[in-house]
N, C-alpha and C positions, 0 to 999 in steps of 0.2 A: 053420682056418688053421694053418699049421705054425709052430712056434716055432724061431727060429734063434738060435744062441748069440751072445752079445755079442762073443765073440772072433772068430767067423766074420765078422760084419758089420764089425768094426774092421779085420780083415786085408784084407777086400775093399776097404774105403775106402782103406787105404794102397796097395793094388795099383793102384787107379784113379789115385791121385795120382802114381804112379811111371810111368805109361804115357808113352811119347814123345808129344810134342805135346798133352799134356793141356790142356784148356781148360774153365774153369768154365761157359763158354757152351754147351758140349756135354756136360753132365753125363749126360744120358740115354744118349747114345751110349757113353760110357766105362763107365757102370754096366752097360749091356747087354754090353759086351765082357768085363767082369770076371766076370759071372755065366755067360756062355758059356764062358769059359776054365775056370771052376770046375767046371761040369757036364761039359764034353767034354774037358778037359785041354789044349786048344789054343785060341789066339785064332781068331776067325772069319775066314774068307776073304771076299773081296769079295762073293760071291753066296751066302754060307752061309745056309741056310734051316732048319738044325736048331733044334728047340725049346729054350727055356731054361726054368728054373724062374721063372715069372712072379711068384709070391709073393715069392721071394727078391729078384728084380729090384726090385719095388715097395718092399720093406722097405729095401733098400740105397739106393735113390733117396731115400726119405723120410729115412733117417738121414743121408745125405750132405748133403742140403739143410738139415737142422736144425743141422748142424755147420759150415756156411759162415759 
């Protein structure tokens, strides 16, 4: 398992909260978007199927949920 810096996770959490129409009911979607943007440099398009860093996504999701 990859270790991700605390500063990376915190910055991605802040990015998630700043997305337009952010909703805590859709945390999974917004965390996925943040990890996609981090990996590919752009937000995903409607039918974007590029892979993301799943470990980072799960870590971000876990941290986000523990901070709510």
